[in-house]
C-alpha positions in Angstrom: 131.7 165.0 97.5 129.4 164.8 100.5 126.4 165.7 98.4 127.4 163.1 95.8 127.5 160.3 98.5 124.0 161.4 99.7 122.7 161.1 96.1 124.2 157.7 95.7 122.8 156.4 98.9 119.4 157.9 98.1 119.5 156.2 94.7 120.5 152.9 96.2 117.7 153.1 98.7 115.1 154.1 96.1 116.3 151.2 93.9 116.1 148.7 96.7 112.6 150.0 97.6 111.6 149.7 93.9 113.0 146.2 93.6 111.2 145.1 96.8 108.0 146.7 95.6 108.2 144.9 92.3 109.0 141.7 94.1 106.1 142.1 96.4 103.6 143.1 93.8 104.7 140.5 91.2 105.5 137.5 93.5 105.5 137.8 97.3 101.9 138.8 97.7 100.8 135.7 95.8 102.8 133.3 97.9 102.6 132.1 101.5 105.5 130.2 102.9 106.2 128.3 106.1 108.8 125.9 107.3 106.5 124.7 110.2 105.4 121.8 108.0 105.6 118.1 108.6 104.9 114.9 106.7 101.8 113.1 108.0 99.9 110.0 107.0 97.8 107.1 108.0 99.2 104.7 110.6 97.3 101.4 110.8 97.4 99.8 114.2 96.8 96.1 113.4 94.9 94.1 115.9 93.6 90.5 115.6 89.9 89.8 115.2 90.1 86.8 117.6 92.2 85.7 120.6 95.0 83.2 120.6 98.7 82.5 121.0 101.1 84.0 118.4 102.9 81.1 116.7 104.5 82.8 113.7 105.6 86.4 112.8 106.0 86.8 109.0 107.0 90.5 108.9 109.2 92.8 111.0 109.9 96.5 111.3 111.0 98.4 108.2 109.8 95.6 105.8 107.4 96.2 103.0 104.3 94.1 102.9 101.7 93.8 100.2 97.9 93.8 100.4 96.6 90.6 101.8 100.1 89.3 102.8 100.0 87.2 106.0 101.8 89.0 108.9 100.9 87.0 112.0 99.8 83.4 112.6 97.8 82.4 115.7 97.5 78.9 117.1 94.6 77.2 115.2 94.0 74.0 117.2 91.0 75.4 119.3 89.4 76.8 116.2 89.9 73.6 114.2 88.1 71.7 117.0 85.3 74.3 117.0 84.9 73.9 113.2 84.7 70.1 113.5 82.1 70.4 116.1 80.1 72.9 114.0 80.2 70.4 111.1 79.0 67.6 113.3 76.2 69.8 114.7 75.0 70.7 111.2 75.0 67.1 110.1 73.0 66.0 113.2 70.5 68.9 112.7 70.0 68.0 109.1 69.1 64.4 110.1 66.8 65.7 112.8 65.0 67.9 110.4 64.7 65.1 107.9 63.1 63.1 110.6 60.6 65.9 111.1 59.5 65.7 107.5 59.3 62.0 107.6 57.2 62.3 110.8 54.7 64.4 108.9 54.4 61.7 106.2 54.0 59.1 108.9 51.3 61.0 110.7 49.5 61.7 107.4 49.4 57.9 106.8 48.3 57.4 110.4 45.5 59.9 109.9 44.2 58.1 106.9 44.2 54.8 108.9 42.4 56.5 111.8 39.8 57.9 109.3 39.2 54.4 107.9 38.9 53.0 111.5 36.4 55.8 112.3 34.4 55.1 109.2 34.3 51.3 110.0 33.3 52.0 113.6 30.6 54.4 112.5 29.1 51.9 110.1 29.2 49.1 112.7 27.5 51.4 115.2 24.8 52.4 112.7 24.1 48.7 111.8 23.9 47.6 115.4 21.7 50.6 116.3 19.1 49.5 113.8 19.2 45.8 114.9 19.3 46.4 118.6 15.6 47.5 118.5 14.3 44.0 117.5 17.0 42.2 119.5 18.9 41.0 116.4 22.1 42.0 118.3 22.7 42.1 122.0 22.7 45.2 124.0 26.2 44.6 125.0 27.4 44.3 121.3 25.7 47.6 120.5 27.4 49.3 123.5 30.7 47.9 122.3 30.2 49.4 118.9 29.3 52.7 120.5 32.5 52.7 122.6 34.6 51.7 119.6 33.1 54.6 117.6 34.0 57.1 120.4 37.5 55.7 120.7 38.1 55.9 117.0 36.9 59.5 116.9 39.1 60.4 119.8 42.1 58.7 118.2 41.5 60.6 115.0 41.5 63.9 116.9 44.7 62.9 118.6 46.4 62.0 115.3 45.2 65.3 113.8 46.7 67.3 116.7 50.0 65.5 116.3 50.0 66.0 112.6 49.2 69.7 113.1 52.1 70.1 115.5 54.5 68.2 113.1 53.4 70.4 110.2 54.0 73.6 112.2 57.6 72.6 112.6 58.3 72.2 108.9 55.6 74.3 107.2 56.8 76.5 104.3 60.3 75.2 104.6 62.6 72.6 103.2 65.4 70.7 104.9 68.0 73.2 103.5 66.0 76.3 104.6 64.7 75.0 108.0 65.4 77.5 110.8 67.3 74.9 112.8 69.5 74.1 109.8 70.0 77.8 109.1 71.0 78.3 112.8 73.7 75.6 112.5 74.8 77.0 109.2 75.5 80.3 110.9 77.4 78.5 113.7 79.5 76.7 111.1 80.2 80.0 109.3 81.3 81.6 112.5 83.6 78.7 113.3 85.0 78.8 109.7 85.5 82.5 110.0 87.3 82.3 113.3 89.7 79.6 111.9 90.4 81.8 108.8 91.2 84.8 111.1 94.0 82.9 112.8 96.0 84.4 109.9 96.3 88.2 110.3 96.8 89.8 106.9 97.9 93.3 105.8 95.0 95.5 104.7 97.3 97.8 102.6 100.6 98.0 100.9 102.7 99.5 103.7 105.9 99.5 105.8 105.8 97.6 109.1 106.7 99.5 112.2 106.2 99.3 116.0 106.0 95.5 116.1 104.9 94.5 119.6 103.8 90.9 118.9 106.1 88.1 120.2 106.1 84.4 119.5 104.2 82.6 122.3 102.4 85.7 123.4 98.7 85.5 124.2 96.8 88.2 122.3 93.2 89.3 122.4 91.0 91.1 119.9 92.2 94.4 121.4 95.9 93.7 121.5 98.1 95.8 119.2 100.3 93.5 117.2 102.1 96.0 114.9 101.6 99.2 113.0 101.5 99.7 109.2 102.3 103.0 107.4 101.0 103.0 103.8 103.4 105.1 101.8 100.8 106.0 99.2 98.7 107.7 101.9 101.0 110.5 102.7 100.3 114.2 103.0 101.8 117.4 104.6 100.3 119.4 107.4 101.6 122.9 107.0 101.0 125.1 110.1 100.4 128.6 108.7 100.0 131.7 110.9 96.5 133.0 111.1 97.6 136.2 109.3 98.6 134.1 106.2 95.2 132.4 105.8 93.2 135.2 104.2 94.0 134.3 100.6 94.3 130.5 101.0 91.9 128.4 98.9 91.3 124.7 98.4 93.0 123.5 95.2 95.8 126.1 95.1 99.2 124.7 94.0 102.0 124.2 96.5 105.7 123.8 96.1 107.4 121.8 98.9 111.0 121.1 99.9 112.1 118.3 102.3 115.1 118.6 104.7 115.7 115.0 103.7 116.3 115.7 100.0 117.4 119.4 100.3 116.5 122.4 98.1 117.4 120.5 94.9 114.3 118.3 95.0 111.0 120.1 94.6 107.7 118.4 95.5 104.4 119.5 94.1 101.1 119.4 95.8 97.8 121.2 96.3 95.8 122.5 99.2 93.2 120.0 100.3 91.7 122.0 103.1 92.1 123.9 106.3 91.8 122.4 109.8 88.6 123.7 111.5 90.6 125.0 114.5 94.0 126.0 115.6 96.5 123.5 116.9 96.1 124.7 120.4 92.4 124.0 120.4 92.9 120.3 119.8 95.8 119.9 122.3 95.4 117.8 125.4 95.1 120.8 127.6 93.4 123.6 125.5 94.5 127.1 126.5 92.3 129.2 128.9 92.6 132.8 127.9 90.0 134.2 130.4 92.7 135.3 132.8 94.2 138.7 133.8 97.7 137.6 132.6 96.6 137.3 129.0 99.3 137.6 126.3 98.3 137.5 122.6 100.1 134.8 120.6 99.7 134.5 116.9 98.0 131.2 116.3 98.8 128.6 113.6 96.2 126.6 111.6 97.1 123.3 110.0 96.6 123.3 106.3 96.4 119.8 104.7 98.4 119.5 101.4 98.1 116.5 99.1 101.3 115.4 97.4 102.0 114.1 93.9 101.9 110.3 94.1 104.3 109.9 91.2 106.9 112.0 93.0 106.5 109.9 96.2 107.3 106.8 94.2 110.7 108.1 93.2 111.4 110.1 96.3 109.5 108.5 99.3 108.8 110.4 102.4 108.4 109.1 105.9 106.1 110.4 108.7 107.4 113.3 110.7 109.9 114.7 108.2 110.2 118.5 108.2 109.0 120.3 105.1 109.0 123.8 103.7 105.7 124.7 102.0 105.1 127.6 99.6 101.4 128.1 98.5 100.7 130.0 95.3 97.6 132.1 96.1 97.4 133.8 92.8 94.2 132.0 91.9 91.6 132.7 94.6 88.5 131.4 93.0 88.3 128.3 95.2 86.7 127.7 98.5 88.2 128.3 102.0 86.1 125.5 103.5 84.5 122.5 101.8 80.7 122.6 101.1 80.1 119.0 100.1 81.0 115.8 101.9 82.7 113.1 99.9 80.4 110.6 98.1 83.0 107.8 97.9 85.2 106.3 100.5 88.6 108.0 101.1 90.2 104.7 102.0 89.0 101.1 101.7 90.4 97.5 101.6 89.0 94.2 100.2 91.3 92.0 102.2 88.4 90.8 104.3 85.9 90.4 101.5 86.7 86.7 100.8 87.0 85.4 104.3 83.9 83.1 103.8 85.1 81.7 100.4 84.5 78.0 100.4 82.2 77.7 103.4 79.0 77.5 101.3 80.4 74.6 99.4 81.3 72.9 102.7 77.7 73.5 104.0 76.1 72.1 100.9 78.3 69.0 101.0 77.3 68.3 104.6 73.6 68.9 104.0 73.5 66.7 101.0 75.5 63.9 102.7 73.0 63.7 105.6 69.7 64.1 103.8 67.5 61.1 103.2 64.0 60.6 101.8 
């Protein structure tokens, strides 16, 4: 009976060992799992591009905002005044530049008149020079013609200098492209842009959090108004032990479970890459192991895992949630570290692309209204 019990125990032990060996060879050795995983994502700290007083708050914590949606309004009065001044300055400059072109035409006509006066004085001088020899004209009359010739010549030179200076101010330009006009155009664009930026817009479709702005508060360009969390820019940082990294490759499939939804909801993802250092290296106070009291601690390396966006739409995740990640390492043809940098932007927004829409039409209208021939 005793021998039979020994055989039964031996059989059970061998069977368990065989089952474990089959489990390890067929499944466990191709999967790396950790529950030290957390949801991470981008958090946009929204700051104004100008200074001003908050007059309106259009979104609050936990609310969903769309791309380009106004979130904060700043007082516009100062910037409206600046824009009106920029318009007036542009109009005045256009008139001044038009006067420069007219001055050139005026001096060109003056030059022709001075040339005619010089020619007449030259002929008078030549006539009197021939007649003064036989006393047909008086010496005094001859000297007057000589003086008139010198005066006409000097006056022509003076007009030519003035004309050259006037031409230098407008040469190879038009009223619309003159540097002074272009300078005022830039000033008007800056004033127009500052007024437009009194409305702070959302750069992404996101959830509002950490609102700090208050109505009546003075804010500067460095003031944090609120934060935005784009729910389509979510990933998981799984902190794997260093002994589990040997077979991890970029692109390997991952199964994930969230404590929020439980084991009945499985998320799918893939390995994006490994952090180029352990978590302790990037801590505020990195460890110093060059001491006599050194104790070896198994380090963990964050592994970035991209999630299926379609699954996030039906089962959204928020930052900081705990996750369990299981990487299938059966396919090991991928890379452990990336070899190429991305050729396209990872994230971008076109919210600020149209901030100058309408300013060119405003400028053209002012220029045309203040030009004259």
